[in-house]
N, C-alpha and C positions, 0 to 999 in steps of 0.2 A: 396782660394778654399780648401786647405788642412785642414784648421781649420773647415770649414763647413762639409767636409766629415768625419772628426774625430768626430764632434758633432753628426752627424747623425748615425754613427756607434756606438757611446756610447749609445745614446737613444735606438737604435734598439736592442742592446745587453741587455740593462737594462730591456726593456719591455718583451723581450723574456725570460729573467731570472725570472722576476716577474710571467709570465705565467706558467713557469715550476714549480716554487715554489707553485703557486696557485693550480696546479694540484695535487701536493703531499700533501699539507697541508689542503685543503678544505674537509669538512666532507661528502659531498654526491655528486652524479653524476651531479646534476643540477648546483651546485656552481663550480664544477671542469670544467664543460663545459663552464660556463660563463667566468672563468679565462682564459681558453684556447682560446676562440674565441675573446674576447675583447683585452686583453693584447698581445696575440700572433699575431693577425693580425696587430695591431699597430706597434709591433716590426718588423714584416716583411716589413711593409710600409717604415719604417725608413731605414732598411737595403737596400731595393730596391732603395730608393732615393739616398743613398750613392753610390750605383753602377752606377746609372744614372749620377751623378755628377762626378764620378771618370773616367768614359769612355764616354765623350760627343759626341757620334756618333749617327746618326739618327736611326740606326738599334737597338742599345742598348736601347735608350730612348723610342722608340716605343714598344719594348718588355716589358720594365719596366712598362710603362703606361698600356699596355694590361694586364699584370699580376696583377697590382694593381686594375684595374677595375674588373677583374675576381674575385679576392679575396673579393673585396668590395661587389660584388653581391652575391657570393655563400656562404660566411662564415655565415652571419646571417640566410640564408635559411637552411643551413645544421644544424646549432645549433637549430633552431626552430623545424625542423623535428625530430632530435634526442630527444629533450625534449618532443615532442608530442608522439613519440613512447614509451618513458619511462613512460609517464603518462598513456598511454593505457595499458601497461603491469602491471600497478598497483604499480609502484615505488613510495614510499612515500617521500615527501619533508622533509628534516631534520629540526627538531625544537629543540631549546634549551630550554626545559621546566624544569627550575631549581626552 
């Protein structure tokens, strides 16, 4: 069980690190938002699963499942609304026209 928890913590940390690097390295708001919502939520899922496996109590597991479902529902909607608001404000998509 400790090996599984370690693997989940490793992947959660890895995806969270990738999300943070994507936010810093990407050229415009759209790609930064994509990096934050995709890799960031996957990283949080892995970290929450590690918590659920490390503390196998019904209250902890139910809260982890509730949090994962909440993030699964709200993260794509929030990213879509932010992208739509940026588009309405006239923010241009980055193009690499070399």
